[in-house]
C-alpha positions in Angstrom: 58.6 25.6 -250.0 58.0 23.0 -249.0 46.4 28.4 -225.9 43.8 28.1 -222.3 43.0 31.7 -223.2 44.6 34.4 -220.9 45.2 38.0 -221.4 44.1 38.0 -225.0 42.2 40.9 -226.5 38.8 39.6 -227.7 39.4 41.0 -231.1 42.4 38.7 -231.4 40.1 35.6 -231.6 37.1 36.1 -233.8 34.5 33.4 -234.3 32.6 34.9 -237.2 34.7 36.4 -240.0 33.8 33.4 -242.0 30.1 33.2 -240.9 27.5 33.1 -243.7 24.6 30.7 -243.6 23.7 30.8 -247.4 26.9 29.3 -248.7 26.5 25.9 -250.3 28.0 22.8 -248.5 29.9 21.6 -251.5 31.2 22.9 -254.8 30.8 21.5 -258.2 31.6 17.9 -258.8 35.4 17.6 -259.8 36.2 16.2 -263.2 38.2 13.0 -263.4 41.9 13.5 -263.1 45.1 11.5 -262.5 46.3 11.1 -259.0 49.4 13.1 -258.1 51.7 11.9 -255.3 55.1 13.4 -254.2 57.8 11.8 -252.2 57.4 12.1 -248.5 59.0 15.3 -247.0 60.7 15.8 -243.7 58.1 14.9 -241.0 58.2 13.8 -237.3 55.3 11.3 -237.6 53.2 10.1 -234.7 53.5 6.4 -234.4 51.2 3.9 -232.7 52.1 3.4 -229.1 50.4 1.0 -226.6 49.9 3.9 -224.1 47.9 5.9 -226.5 44.1 5.2 -226.2 41.9 5.0 -229.2 40.4 2.5 -231.6 42.5 0.7 -234.1 41.8 -0.8 -237.5 43.9 -3.8 -238.6 43.4 -3.4 -242.3 41.1 -1.7 -244.9 40.5 1.7 -243.4 41.5 3.2 -246.8 38.0 2.1 -247.9 36.6 4.6 -245.4 39.2 7.4 -245.8 39.4 7.2 -249.6 43.2 7.3 -249.5 45.8 4.4 -249.2 48.2 4.0 -246.4 51.2 6.4 -247.1 53.8 3.7 -246.8 52.0 0.7 -248.3 51.5 -0.8 -244.8 55.1 -0.9 -243.9 57.2 0.7 -241.2 59.0 3.8 -242.7 62.0 3.1 -240.5 62.7 -0.6 -240.9 60.4 -1.6 -243.8 58.7 -4.5 -242.0 54.9 -4.9 -242.5 52.8 -3.0 -239.8 50.3 -5.0 -237.6 48.1 -1.9 -237.3 47.8 0.6 -240.1 45.5 3.3 -238.7 44.7 4.8 -235.2 42.9 7.5 -233.4 44.2 9.9 -230.9 41.7 10.4 -228.0 38.4 10.1 -229.7 37.0 12.8 -227.4 39.6 15.3 -228.5 40.7 14.5 -232.0 38.5 11.7 -233.6 40.3 11.8 -236.8 42.1 8.6 -238.1 45.9 8.9 -238.6 48.1 6.4 -240.4 50.6 4.4 -238.3 54.0 5.0 -239.8 56.4 2.9 -237.8 56.3 -0.4 -235.9 56.3 -0.7 -232.0 60.0 -1.6 -231.7 61.1 1.4 -233.9 58.8 3.7 -231.9 60.2 2.3 -228.6 63.7 3.0 -229.7 62.8 6.5 -230.9 61.2 7.4 -227.5 64.4 6.4 -225.7 66.6 8.5 -228.1 67.7 11.5 -226.3 68.9 13.2 -229.5 65.5 13.0 -231.3 64.5 16.5 -230.3 67.8 17.9 -231.4 67.6 16.1 -234.8 64.1 17.4 -235.3 65.3 20.9 -234.5 68.1 20.4 -237.1 65.4 19.4 -239.6 63.5 22.6 -239.0 66.7 24.7 -239.4 67.4 23.0 -242.8 64.0 23.6 -244.2 63.0 26.9 -242.6 63.8 30.0 -244.8 66.5 32.1 -243.4 64.2 35.0 -242.9 62.2 33.1 -240.4 65.0 31.3 -238.4 65.7 34.3 -236.2 64.1 34.5 -232.8 60.8 36.3 -232.3 61.1 40.1 -232.8 58.5 42.1 -230.8 59.0 45.0 -233.1 57.8 43.1 -236.1 55.0 40.9 -234.8 52.4 40.8 -232.2 53.4 39.0 -228.9 49.7 38.2 -228.5 49.6 36.3 -231.8 52.8 34.5 -230.8 51.2 33.5 -227.4 48.1 32.2 -229.1 49.9 30.1 -231.7 52.5 28.6 -229.3 49.8 27.7 -226.7 47.9 26.0 -229.4 50.9 23.9 -230.2 51.5 23.2 -226.5 48.0 21.3 -226.4 49.6 18.5 -228.4 50.9 15.6 -226.4 51.8 12.6 -228.4 52.5 10.2 -225.5 49.2 11.0 -223.7 47.2 11.2 -227.0 46.0 14.7 -226.6 45.4 17.4 -229.2 43.5 20.6 -229.6 39.9 20.4 -230.5 40.1 22.6 -233.6 42.6 24.0 -236.1 43.5 27.7 -236.7 42.9 30.2 -239.4 45.3 33.1 -238.9 44.2 36.2 -240.9 45.6 39.7 -241.2 47.3 42.2 -243.4 50.6 41.4 -245.0 53.5 42.1 -242.7 51.7 41.0 -239.6 54.0 38.1 -238.9 51.5 35.3 -239.8 54.1 33.2 -241.6 56.8 33.8 -239.0 54.5 32.7 -236.2 53.7 29.5 -238.1 57.3 28.6 -238.6 57.8 28.9 -234.9 54.8 26.7 -234.4 56.3 24.2 -236.8 59.5 24.1 -234.9 57.6 23.4 -231.6 55.6 20.6 -233.2 58.6 19.0 -234.7 60.5 19.0 -231.4 57.5 17.4 -229.7 57.3 14.7 -232.4 54.0 15.8 -233.9 53.7 14.9 -237.6 53.5 18.3 -239.5 53.7 19.5 -243.0 54.3 23.1 -243.8 53.6 24.1 -247.3 52.8 27.3 -249.2 49.3 27.4 -250.8 50.6 28.0 -254.3 52.8 24.9 -254.1 50.1 22.8 -252.6 47.8 23.7 -255.4 50.5 22.9 -258.0 51.4 19.4 -256.6 49.6 18.0 -253.6 51.6 15.5 -251.7 49.8 12.6 -250.4 50.9 13.2 -246.8 48.8 16.3 -246.9 45.8 14.2 -246.5 47.2 12.0 -243.6 49.6 14.2 -241.6 48.2 15.2 -238.1 48.9 18.9 -238.6 48.9 20.6 -242.1 50.1 24.2 -242.2 48.9 26.1 -245.3 50.5 29.5 -245.8 49.1 32.3 -247.7 45.8 30.8 -248.9 44.2 33.1 -251.4 47.3 34.6 -252.8 47.2 32.5 -255.9 44.4 32.4 -258.6 44.0 28.7 -259.1 42.2 27.2 -262.0 39.1 24.9 -261.7 41.1 21.7 -261.3 43.3 23.1 -258.5 40.3 24.6 -256.7 38.7 21.2 -256.7 41.8 19.6 -255.4 42.1 22.0 -252.6 38.4 21.4 -251.7 38.8 17.7 -251.7 41.9 18.0 -249.3 40.0 20.3 -246.8 36.9 18.2 -247.0 38.8 15.0 -246.2 40.7 16.6 -243.4 37.6 18.1 -241.9 35.7 14.8 -242.2 38.3 13.0 -240.3 39.1 15.8 -237.9 42.7 16.2 -239.0 44.0 19.6 -238.0 44.8 22.5 -240.4 46.5 25.8 -239.6 45.9 28.3 -242.4 47.3 31.8 -242.9 45.5 34.3 -245.2 45.0 38.0 -245.9 41.4 37.3 -246.7 38.3 36.3 -244.8 34.7 35.5 -245.6 33.5 36.8 -248.9 36.9 38.3 -249.6 38.4 34.8 -249.7 35.6 33.4 -251.7 36.2 36.1 -254.4 39.7 34.7 -254.8 38.3 31.5 -256.5 37.2 31.3 -260.0 34.2 29.2 -259.0 32.2 31.0 -256.3 30.5 27.8 -255.1 34.0 26.0 -254.6 35.3 29.0 -252.8 32.3 29.2 -250.5 32.7 25.4 -249.8 36.4 25.9 -248.9 35.4 28.8 -246.5 32.8 26.5 -244.8 35.7 24.0 -244.1 37.6 26.9 -242.3 34.8 27.9 -240.0 33.9 26.8 -236.5 33.6 24.0 -235.4 36.7 22.9 -237.5 38.9 25.9 -237.0 39.2 28.9 -234.6 39.9 32.3 -236.1 42.8 34.4 -235.0 43.4 37.9 -236.2 47.1 38.8 -236.7 48.0 42.4 -235.9 51.2 44.3 -236.2 53.5 44.8 -233.3 51.7 45.4 -229.9 52.8 46.1 -226.3 53.5 42.5 -225.5 56.9 41.2 -224.9 58.3 37.7 -226.0 61.0 36.5 -223.6 63.0 33.2 -223.0 61.9 31.2 -220.0 64.2 29.2 -217.7 63.5 26.0 -219.7 64.6 27.7 -222.9 61.0 28.0 -224.3 59.5 31.3 -225.3 57.2 33.1 -222.9 54.8 36.0 -223.5 54.2 38.9 -221.1 51.3 41.2 -222.0 
């Protein structure tokens, strides 16, 4: 399958569950392997727009990123060659490079399309599992967690080129609504036009889609629930290292933190290197609890609000 902090308990946001200074920076060198690329999935890609500030490369940035342009330098809508292939959002907030996926004319048409948000919501409804399509249930999940996740998503503004400074690692026991919260985050990002890929860790390790390297937000669900072999571990490390180096956001859910997550890897050095990529300054850590006293309600604009 394929938040300004307010009224949040300090234990909900922990900066140190991954902290250890003696873990190595990298794991063992990966063995040579064929390159696996899947077809693009349903995304709401961020396209280049004149009002978005940031530096632009005309050609050849793949030499620096180590990965080719996902659409071979062409607009994914009309198929015409792109004048600019890569861009930054605001370098002060999100200095990572992102591929431009459609031309200016197609992007201008999309911005004027009043039905775009509805269609993106329909995409979410088609790909979201039935279990997670229902509205947030305060009896099943923490309203504080929901508030934290949705406020993180609200920091994205495609037209103004704004994004959160860091990604998220959401950790907690099974049944603490981590996955449900991420599906609601996915819906918010799709509706706002933020390029997002949601994928379960086990599927990501089996076949890593090329857009996992490029998409502005990558959501990885249930990291550590699988026992990957050496090749899969190295593939995951390569992905996280590339996204960290280029400051592309990741949102990860897991039942494990720190040494417990490292122990889920066959190669301890690789597991330690993965955990280093999930620590500050790349990601904030959020603890998912079971239901609390908060209440999730629907505001006048139809968006979810949280009262603690």
